[in-house]
NUNU-351567 format. One record per residue (C-alpha): residue number from 1; residue in one letter; z, x, y. Coordinates in Angstrom, 3 decimals. Each point is the difference from the previous one (the first is absolute). Last residue first. Example, Ala and Ser with C-alpha at 12.3 -4.5 7.8 and 13.67 -1.06 7.14 Angstrom:
# NUNU-351567
@pos->2 | code->s | pz->7.140 | px->13.670 | py->-1.060
@pos->1 | code->a | pz->0.660 | px->-1.370 | py->-3.440
# end
This chain:
# NUNU-351567
@pos->209 | code->k | pz->-23.748 | px->-35.944 | py->384.521
@pos->208 | code->l | pz->0.470 | px->-3.468 | py->-1.535
@pos->207 | code->r | pz->-1.008 | px->-0.059 | py->-3.591
@pos->206 | code->a | pz->0.471 | px->-3.537 | py->-1.273
@pos->205 | code->p | pz->2.923 | px->-1.299 | py->-2.564
@pos->204 | code->r | pz->-1.490 | px->-2.547 | py->-2.466
@pos->203 | code->k | pz->0.608 | px->-3.968 | py->0.276
@pos->202 | code->i | pz->-2.064 | px->0.422 | py->3.473
@pos->201 | code->g | pz->-3.444 | px->-0.934 | py->-0.155
@pos->200 | code->a | pz->0.474 | px->-3.301 | py->1.177
@pos->199 | code->r | pz->-1.749 | px->-1.394 | py->-3.237
@pos->198 | code->n | pz->2.777 | px->1.935 | py->-1.744
@pos->197 | code->a | pz->2.875 | px->-1.485 | py->2.355
@pos->196 | code->k | pz->-1.300 | px->-3.303 | py->-0.821
@pos->195 | code->e | pz->0.278 | px->0.543 | py->-3.559
@pos->194 | code->v | pz->3.370 | px->1.377 | py->0.245
@pos->193 | code->r | pz->1.243 | px->-2.542 | py->2.416
@pos->192 | code->e | pz->-1.155 | px->-2.546 | py->-2.831
@pos->191 | code->p | pz->1.447 | px->1.791 | py->-2.985
@pos->190 | code->g | pz->3.414 | px->0.229 | py->1.183
@pos->189 | code->a | pz->1.575 | px->2.134 | py->2.954
@pos->188 | code->d | pz->3.014 | px->0.823 | py->-2.319
@pos->187 | code->k | pz->-1.628 | px->3.256 | py->-1.564
@pos->186 | code->r | pz->-1.208 | px->0.298 | py->3.934
@pos->185 | code->y | pz->3.730 | px->0.292 | py->1.334
@pos->184 | code->k | pz->0.878 | px->2.660 | py->-2.607
@pos->183 | code->e | pz->-2.654 | px->2.412 | py->0.591
@pos->182 | code->t | pz->1.555 | px->0.326 | py->3.783
@pos->181 | code->e | pz->1.100 | px->3.284 | py->-0.405
@pos->180 | code->a | pz->-2.943 | px->1.369 | py->-1.637
@pos->179 | code->w | pz->-2.177 | px->-0.982 | py->3.001
@pos->178 | code->d | pz->2.763 | px->1.606 | py->2.342
@pos->177 | code->r | pz->-1.670 | px->-0.424 | py->3.652
@pos->176 | code->p | pz->-1.565 | px->-3.491 | py->-1.108
@pos->175 | code->q | pz->-3.682 | px->-0.604 | py->1.189
@pos->174 | code->l | pz->-1.711 | px->-0.533 | py->3.118
@pos->173 | code->f | pz->-3.297 | px->-0.181 | py->1.500
@pos->172 | code->l | pz->-0.019 | px->-0.403 | py->3.678
@pos->171 | code->m | pz->-2.473 | px->-1.442 | py->2.531
@pos->170 | code->e | pz->0.438 | px->0.641 | py->3.893
@pos->169 | code->g | pz->-0.685 | px->-3.294 | py->1.819
@pos->168 | code->g | pz->1.302 | px->1.131 | py->3.580
@pos->167 | code->g | pz->1.354 | px->-3.179 | py->0.835
@pos->166 | code->p | pz->1.549 | px->-1.402 | py->-3.238
@pos->165 | code->v | pz->0.368 | px->2.699 | py->-2.771
@pos->164 | code->i | pz->-2.062 | px->-1.007 | py->-3.210
@pos->163 | code->f | pz->1.465 | px->0.768 | py->-3.573
@pos->162 | code->a | pz->-0.264 | px->1.397 | py->-3.038
@pos->161 | code->g | pz->1.503 | px->-1.084 | py->-3.766
@pos->160 | code->g | pz->2.112 | px->2.008 | py->-2.090
@pos->159 | code->f | pz->1.195 | px->-0.423 | py->-3.837
@pos->158 | code->p | pz->3.437 | px->-1.046 | py->0.244
@pos->157 | code->e | pz->-0.781 | px->-1.471 | py->4.049
@pos->156 | code->d | pz->-2.675 | px->-2.396 | py->-1.108
@pos->155 | code->g | pz->-2.420 | px->0.070 | py->2.059
@pos->154 | code->a | pz->-1.467 | px->-1.281 | py->3.107
@pos->153 | code->f | pz->1.674 | px->0.674 | py->3.474
@pos->152 | code->w | pz->-0.724 | px->-1.315 | py->3.649
@pos->151 | code->v | pz->2.307 | px->2.303 | py->2.136
@pos->150 | code->g | pz->3.381 | px->-0.481 | py->1.623
@pos->149 | code->d | pz->1.720 | px->1.079 | py->3.676
@pos->148 | code->t | pz->1.004 | px->3.116 | py->-2.009
@pos->147 | code->i | pz->-3.769 | px->1.437 | py->0.420
@pos->146 | code->g | pz->-0.247 | px->-0.851 | py->3.631
@pos->145 | code->v | pz->-1.882 | px->3.200 | py->0.286
@pos->144 | code->p | pz->-1.114 | px->1.511 | py->-2.788
@pos->143 | code->w | pz->1.842 | px->2.643 | py->-1.276
@pos->142 | code->r | pz->-2.141 | px->3.487 | py->-0.163
@pos->141 | code->g | pz->-1.802 | px->2.028 | py->-2.393
@pos->140 | code->r | pz->-3.707 | px->-1.445 | py->-0.052
@pos->139 | code->g | pz->-1.703 | px->0.715 | py->-2.989
@pos->138 | code->l | pz->-2.862 | px->-2.880 | py->0.779
@pos->137 | code->a | pz->1.404 | px->-2.530 | py->-2.715
@pos->136 | code->d | pz->3.718 | px->0.836 | py->1.051
@pos->135 | code->k | pz->2.369 | px->0.614 | py->-3.319
@pos->134 | code->a | pz->3.170 | px->-1.580 | py->-0.425
@pos->133 | code->r | pz->2.885 | px->1.078 | py->-2.648
@pos->132 | code->l | pz->2.148 | px->-3.137 | py->-0.155
@pos->131 | code->t | pz->3.679 | px->0.029 | py->-0.853
@pos->130 | code->f | pz->0.940 | px->-3.513 | py->-1.549
@pos->129 | code->p | pz->2.827 | px->-1.487 | py->0.876
@pos->128 | code->t | pz->2.913 | px->-0.658 | py->-2.516
@pos->127 | code->g | pz->1.150 | px->-3.500 | py->-0.138
@pos->126 | code->t | pz->-1.923 | px->-3.060 | py->2.479
@pos->125 | code->q | pz->-2.439 | px->1.519 | py->2.381
@pos->124 | code->d | pz->-0.864 | px->-1.017 | py->3.457
@pos->123 | code->g | pz->0.460 | px->3.393 | py->1.294
@pos->122 | code->f | pz->-3.389 | px->1.453 | py->-1.418
@pos->121 | code->r | pz->0.368 | px->3.706 | py->-0.336
@pos->120 | code->v | pz->-2.319 | px->3.053 | py->0.685
@pos->119 | code->y | pz->-0.662 | px->3.654 | py->-0.519
@pos->118 | code->l | pz->-3.233 | px->1.580 | py->2.002
@pos->117 | code->t | pz->-1.765 | px->2.579 | py->-1.653
@pos->116 | code->h | pz->-2.195 | px->2.390 | py->2.530
@pos->115 | code->t | pz->0.622 | px->3.105 | py->-2.071
@pos->114 | code->s | pz->2.733 | px->0.573 | py->2.606
@pos->113 | code->e | pz->1.941 | px->-2.364 | py->-1.794
@pos->112 | code->m | pz->1.392 | px->-3.105 | py->1.491
@pos->111 | code->g | pz->3.376 | px->-2.171 | py->-0.036
@pos->110 | code->y | pz->1.656 | px->-3.252 | py->-0.396
@pos->109 | code->k | pz->-1.668 | px->-1.908 | py->2.769
@pos->108 | code->e | pz->1.353 | px->-3.273 | py->-1.145
@pos->107 | code->v | pz->-2.454 | px->-3.129 | py->0.291
@pos->106 | code->p | pz->1.163 | px->-3.220 | py->1.429
@pos->105 | code->t | pz->-1.652 | px->-2.290 | py->-0.982
@pos->104 | code->r | pz->-2.570 | px->-1.177 | py->-2.277
@pos->103 | code->f | pz->-3.215 | px->-2.012 | py->0.335
@pos->102 | code->e | pz->-1.844 | px->-1.098 | py->-3.047
@pos->101 | code->l | pz->-3.508 | px->1.281 | py->-0.826
@pos->100 | code->p | pz->-0.946 | px->-1.490 | py->-3.091
@pos->99 | code->y | pz->-0.554 | px->1.875 | py->-3.147
@pos->98 | code->t | pz->-3.319 | px->0.611 | py->-2.199
@pos->97 | code->r | pz->-2.570 | px->0.932 | py->3.201
@pos->96 | code->f | pz->2.685 | px->1.763 | py->2.109
@pos->95 | code->v | pz->1.085 | px->2.478 | py->-3.093
@pos->94 | code->k | pz->-3.815 | px->0.903 | py->-0.485
@pos->93 | code->s | pz->-0.456 | px->0.535 | py->3.409
@pos->92 | code->c | pz->2.801 | px->2.216 | py->0.167
@pos->91 | code->k | pz->-1.335 | px->2.139 | py->-2.884
@pos->90 | code->r | pz->-3.145 | px->0.103 | py->1.757
@pos->89 | code->a | pz->1.186 | px->1.313 | py->3.634
@pos->88 | code->l | pz->1.966 | px->2.635 | py->-2.075
@pos->87 | code->s | pz->-2.772 | px->1.063 | py->-2.007
@pos->86 | code->l | pz->-2.344 | px->0.153 | py->3.276
@pos->85 | code->r | pz->2.728 | px->2.371 | py->1.404
@pos->84 | code->g | pz->-0.138 | px->2.160 | py->-2.799
@pos->83 | code->a | pz->-3.248 | px->0.578 | py->-0.082
@pos->82 | code->l | pz->-0.892 | px->0.599 | py->3.603
@pos->81 | code->l | pz->2.951 | px->2.262 | py->-0.031
@pos->80 | code->f | pz->-1.299 | px->1.862 | py->-2.699
@pos->79 | code->l | pz->-3.675 | px->0.004 | py->1.411
@pos->78 | code->t | pz->1.255 | px->1.405 | py->2.955
@pos->77 | code->w | pz->1.759 | px->2.991 | py->-1.905
@pos->76 | code->v | pz->-2.752 | px->0.843 | py->-1.970
@pos->75 | code->m | pz->-2.547 | px->0.105 | py->3.085
@pos->74 | code->g | pz->2.802 | px->2.294 | py->2.056
@pos->73 | code->f | pz->-0.170 | px->2.302 | py->-2.817
@pos->72 | code->m | pz->-3.244 | px->0.923 | py->-0.358
@pos->71 | code->g | pz->-0.263 | px->0.075 | py->3.926
@pos->70 | code->v | pz->2.991 | px->2.437 | py->-0.123
@pos->69 | code->i | pz->-1.718 | px->1.807 | py->-2.364
@pos->68 | code->g | pz->-3.366 | px->0.038 | py->1.969
@pos->67 | code->v | pz->1.584 | px->1.280 | py->3.186
@pos->66 | code->p | pz->1.607 | px->2.453 | py->-2.178
@pos->65 | code->l | pz->-3.794 | px->1.314 | py->-1.408
@pos->64 | code->l | pz->-1.286 | px->-0.398 | py->3.724
@pos->63 | code->y | pz->0.350 | px->4.297 | py->0.145
@pos->62 | code->d | pz->-2.260 | px->0.182 | py->-3.044
@pos->61 | code->l | pz->-2.867 | px->-1.746 | py->1.910
@pos->60 | code->h | pz->-2.692 | px->-1.971 | py->-2.168
@pos->59 | code->l | pz->-0.726 | px->-2.350 | py->2.683
@pos->58 | code->v | pz->-0.865 | px->-2.825 | py->-2.115
@pos->57 | code->f | pz->2.357 | px->0.307 | py->-2.974
@pos->56 | code->l | pz->3.218 | px->0.801 | py->2.543
@pos->55 | code->q | pz->-1.460 | px->-2.747 | py->2.225
@pos->54 | code->v | pz->0.747 | px->-2.493 | py->-2.344
@pos->53 | code->w | pz->3.611 | px->0.551 | py->-0.385
@pos->52 | code->l | pz->1.006 | px->-0.596 | py->3.696
@pos->51 | code->l | pz->-2.641 | px->-2.737 | py->0.192
@pos->50 | code->l | pz->1.846 | px->-1.885 | py->-2.961
@pos->49 | code->f | pz->3.440 | px->0.323 | py->1.792
@pos->48 | code->v | pz->-1.529 | px->-1.302 | py->3.461
@pos->47 | code->p | pz->-1.316 | px->-3.005 | py->-2.434
@pos->46 | code->f | pz->2.938 | px->-0.175 | py->-1.280
@pos->45 | code->f | pz->2.518 | px->-0.888 | py->2.802
@pos->44 | code->k | pz->-1.501 | px->-3.367 | py->2.182
@pos->43 | code->l | pz->-1.470 | px->-1.332 | py->-2.910
@pos->42 | code->f | pz->3.128 | px->0.308 | py->-2.321
@pos->41 | code->r | pz->2.189 | px->-1.856 | py->3.033
@pos->40 | code->k | pz->-2.557 | px->-2.406 | py->0.280
@pos->39 | code->l | pz->0.003 | px->-0.571 | py->-4.277
@pos->38 | code->a | pz->3.722 | px->-0.677 | py->0.707
@pos->37 | code->v | pz->-0.143 | px->-2.345 | py->2.761
@pos->36 | code->r | pz->-2.092 | px->-1.938 | py->-1.369
@pos->35 | code->h | pz->1.564 | px->-0.285 | py->-3.478
@pos->34 | code->h | pz->3.179 | px->-0.945 | py->2.147
@pos->33 | code->y | pz->-2.038 | px->-2.807 | py->1.830
@pos->32 | code->r | pz->-1.129 | px->-1.395 | py->-3.164
@pos->31 | code->v | pz->3.244 | px->-0.613 | py->-1.679
@pos->30 | code->a | pz->2.075 | px->-1.022 | py->3.269
@pos->29 | code->g | pz->-2.784 | px->-3.231 | py->0.540
@pos->28 | code->q | pz->0.135 | px->-0.671 | py->-4.152
@pos->27 | code->f | pz->3.728 | px->-0.108 | py->0.993
@pos->26 | code->d | pz->-0.525 | px->-2.726 | py->2.218
@pos->25 | code->t | pz->2.270 | px->-3.079 | py->0.122
@pos->24 | code->g | pz->3.346 | px->1.948 | py->-0.015
@pos->23 | code->d | pz->0.954 | px->0.308 | py->3.612
@pos->22 | code->t | pz->-1.911 | px->3.132 | py->0.839
@pos->21 | code->p | pz->-3.620 | px->-1.526 | py->1.105
@pos->20 | code->y | pz->-2.311 | px->2.650 | py->0.264
@pos->19 | code->p | pz->-0.963 | px->2.648 | py->3.073
@pos->18 | code->a | pz->3.573 | px->1.537 | py->-0.873
@pos->17 | code->p | pz->2.072 | px->0.630 | py->3.093
@pos->16 | code->p | pz->0.206 | px->3.923 | py->1.066
@pos->15 | code->t | pz->1.775 | px->1.834 | py->-2.055
@pos->14 | code->d | pz->2.442 | px->2.472 | py->1.560
@pos->13 | code->s | pz->1.729 | px->0.727 | py->-2.933
@pos->12 | code->e | pz->3.801 | px->0.238 | py->0.042
@pos->11 | code->l | pz->2.424 | px->3.530 | py->-1.141
@pos->10 | code->g | pz->2.869 | px->-0.843 | py->1.688
@pos->9 | code->d | pz->1.689 | px->-1.861 | py->-2.237
@pos->8 | code->k | pz->0.095 | px->2.532 | py->-2.739
@pos->7 | code->w | pz->0.725 | px->3.041 | py->2.382
@pos->6 | code->r | pz->3.435 | px->0.319 | py->-0.153
@pos->5 | code->e | pz->-0.129 | px->-0.353 | py->-3.836
@pos->4 | code->p | pz->-1.995 | px->3.196 | py->-0.186
@pos->3 | code->v | pz->-3.230 | px->-0.913 | py->-1.983
@pos->2 | code->t | pz->0.407 | px->1.137 | py->-3.751
@pos->1 | code->m | pz->-2.486 | px->2.430 | py->-1.473
# end
C-alpha cells in the first residue's frame, strides 16, 4: 500500500546522530553498529516470548495454551526480523567492500510504501533517472532526516547499491524499482561492470520484503 503523497515529506525518522563517522570514511563502523542494534532488539524481545512458550511445558496448565501460542509465534517473528536485518546489513557491507562511496546530491523522495519501502532518485543523473527501491537495514520505514541534502552512495544504479545518510547514519540497500524495465541498461553495462556487480551481490534482484 502506497503512503498518501501528502504524508511523504512529513514521515521523517527521529534517529539521533550516529556513534560513528558518517562522512563516507567508515562504512565498517556503520555495518558493525547495525549488527549490534539488530541483536539488541532481538535479545530485548526473544527471551520474553521464549519464557511464554516454555512455561506451558513446565507448568502443564491448559489455560496457558493461548499464552504459549503467543510465545511461539513471537519467537518465530523475532527470528524472522533478526534474519532480515542481518541479511540487509550483509548486503550493504558487500556493496561497500566492492564500490567506493561517493557523495550524491540531491536525493529526491520519489515515494513511500507502508511495507517500509522508500523510493528515491538521484538528482545529478543525466538522461532517464533510475527510481531505486530502498530498504533500511534496521527496518525503519521513515525518511532519514536530511536525506534530500545528499548521501554516501556505493554501487551502480542499473544494478543497485547501498548508501549511508550523513548525520543519522541510516544504512539502506538499493535496487531498481522495476528490475525488468532496467534490463537494457544492465545489458549495455559491459563485462567489467557486470563482474563488479556480481562481486557486490547486486547482479541479480534481491527479495526485499
